[in-house]
N, C-alpha and C positions, 0 to 999 in steps of 0.2 A: 736635305741630302737625298740624292736619287735612290730609289729602292734597290737598284742593283749594287750601288756602292755600299749601302747598309748591309745587304746580304753578304757581299764579298768580305766585308770586315768581320761580321759575326761568324761566318763559316770558315774564315781564314783561307779563302780561295781568291784567285785572281779575278778581276772584273769580267773578262770575257767568259769565264766559267759561269759566273753568276748571271750574266746576261743571256746565257743559253739555257736557263732553267726550264723554260717551256719545252725545249727540245728534249731535255732529259726526262722530265716528269710527265709531260703531255701524253706520250703513248700509254703510260700506266693508267692515267685518268680515263683515256678513251677506251682502253681494253676493259676497264671495269664498268663501262657503260655510263659513266658519270659526266659525260660532255657530248653534246650532239655533234655528229660528224659534219654537219653543214656550217657550224660556227667555228670561228678562228680561235686557236689556242693561244692565249696571251699570258704574259707574266701575271696579270691580275687574276686570271682564272686559276693559275697554279697557286698563287699566294692564298687565295680564298680556300681552295681545296686543302692545302696544307693546314690552314687554320682549323678547318672543320675536322680534319683527321689527326690533329696534333697528338692526342693521347695514344693513338695507334702507332704513329711514327716514333714517338719517344719510347714506347714499349718495345717496338722492333729494334731500336738502337740498343736498348739494354740487353735484349735477348741475343743479339748478334755481335756482341763484344765491341760496341761503340758507345760505351758508357760515358766517355768524356764529352761526346756531343750532347747527350741527354743532360748531363750535369751542367754543361755550359748554358744550355737553353733555359733550364730551370733556374739557375742562379741569376741569369739576366732578367727573367720575368719577375723573380722575387725582388730584385733591386728596383724595378720599375713599378711593381704592384705589390707592395708588402701586404702580408695577411693581417687582418685585423682580429683582435681578440673578440670573444663573445660579448654581447651586451653593448657593443658600440654602435 
């Protein structure tokens, strides 16, 4: 499945919104000085940045009354990567 389709489904947004992810998040990444001005801002850059900052993003969601987003992401990751008990 194309990454934008996956994002659209997981975030419950339309495909065009998911496809413009770099337009929405790119300026934030550049303003934080975490991407060189001479390089193109691509969806792959944004996905990587989001992965590197996932803890902060989820914390922000919880603090700003977007708990359902955080809960949805955590439940999806637990389904895909269940925790193992100690000693395994």
